[in-house]
N, C-alpha and C positions, 0 to 999 in steps of 0.2 A: 517463524516468524507468520503470522496470520496478517493477511492484509484489513484494514479498516475504513468503510467507506468515507465516514466522517473526517477521517484525517488529511483526505486527498486534496481535497478543498482547501486553497490557505484561507487564514481567517480574515484576513485584510481585504478580499477580494469580494465585492459585492455581489449577489447573487441575483439575477433578474429572470423571472419568471416568466416562460412562455406567455402568460395570459396578460400579462404588464404590458409586455414586447407588442405584442398582437391590439390592444386596445390603443398602444401609442399611435402605431401605423395607421389606424383605421382614423384617429384624429387629424393626424397631419393631411393624409390623403383626403378629408372631408373639407379643409381648408386650401388645399395648394389649387392650383388652376395653373395647367399649363402655358407657358408665355403664348401669346397670340402674336400673328405678323402685324407688323407694324404698317400702319394705314399709308397709303402714298399720300404725298401733297405737294404743294409749290406754293415758294416764296418768289416774289421781286426783288430784286439785289441791284442798286440799293431800292426800298421800298416806293419811293417818289423820283422818277428822272427829270432832269432839264433835259429840255430838246434838244439834239445833238450831240447828249452823250452816249454813251454804253449802259444797257441795261440785262439783267440774266433772270431771266425764269428758273431759276433752282430746281430741280424735283428733289426729294426726298424719298426713301424707303421704296424705290423703283426696283422690284423684283431681279434677282439676276438673271434668271433665266428665262427671258422673255421671248418670243416668237421675233415681233416686230413692234414699232410705235410710231406713231405721227401727232404732227401738233396741227390744230387747225385754229384760224380766225374766228372768236365767238363760241357760241355753244353747241352749234350744230355740226355735224359729221358729214361734210357733204365736198365732192372732190374739189369743188370752184374754192372753198376756203382752204384748204390745205396748204399748210405752208413747207412742210418737210415731212419726209418718212425717213426711217431706217428698219432693214430688213436683217436680221440676225443671222441667219443661214448663209447671205453671200456678205454681211458686213457693208453693204450697200445702202450710202444716205441719197435719198432724191429728193429732191426740190420738187415741189408741188405748185398748182395755179395762182396759191397765193402769196406764193416766195418774189420777193423784193429784192434779193441779193444781198441783203443785209442781216440776213439772218444765220444764226450757226449753229447746229443739231451736235452736241455733244455725247458721247457712248451711254453717259450716265442719263440720259434724257432730257438735261438741262437743254433753256436754247437762249442761247446770247443774241439780244439785237442793237446794232452798231447803229451811231449816226442817227437816234432816235427823231421820229417825229410827232407831231401832235396829233397825226391820225393813227398813231400804233397804240394810243389811248384804246383800252376798253378789255376784254374775255378772249383768255384763249384757252383752248382744251389740246388735253393730252390724252390720247386715245394708246392704249398700251393691250398687244395679245398677250397672254401666260402661256406659258408651255403645255398646259393643259385646254388650249385652246379658250380659253374663258375670256371676253373682252371686257376691260375695263376704263372706266375716263375718270379722270380729274380737271377739274376746270382753275386757271387764276387768272389774275389780274395785273394790268398795266396801266401805271398812270404814269403820263408824261406831261409835263408842264411849261408854260413857256418862261422865258428868261426872266 
């Protein structure tokens, strides 16, 4: 019995030509964008807080492998404005010159304010150092209102 090439391919199975497959692949690659790293953001939870209540400056999308981070009052990074910092290698949290004793830093970068006062209203800056030693900053805002 002699082998016949045209009988070795079932009739019901479609044949995809290499040129069609490669053009499809080129089309898909032209429109596919690799996922980008989500931007680090902060939000006040709740957005507006009444004096005497607690509020969280929640951090979203902080990279997992950071070397360190620190919160500062205002938008400038100065030692006198530093509230609190975290060093990843030692897992040590250190209060700064602007720490009032009412702030708590969480390992996800979020900052809790307890028993807020009207003076807590303003901008707060989170500075973090990525594993590649790149320094990034994000600023959030806290609004405290009277009763």
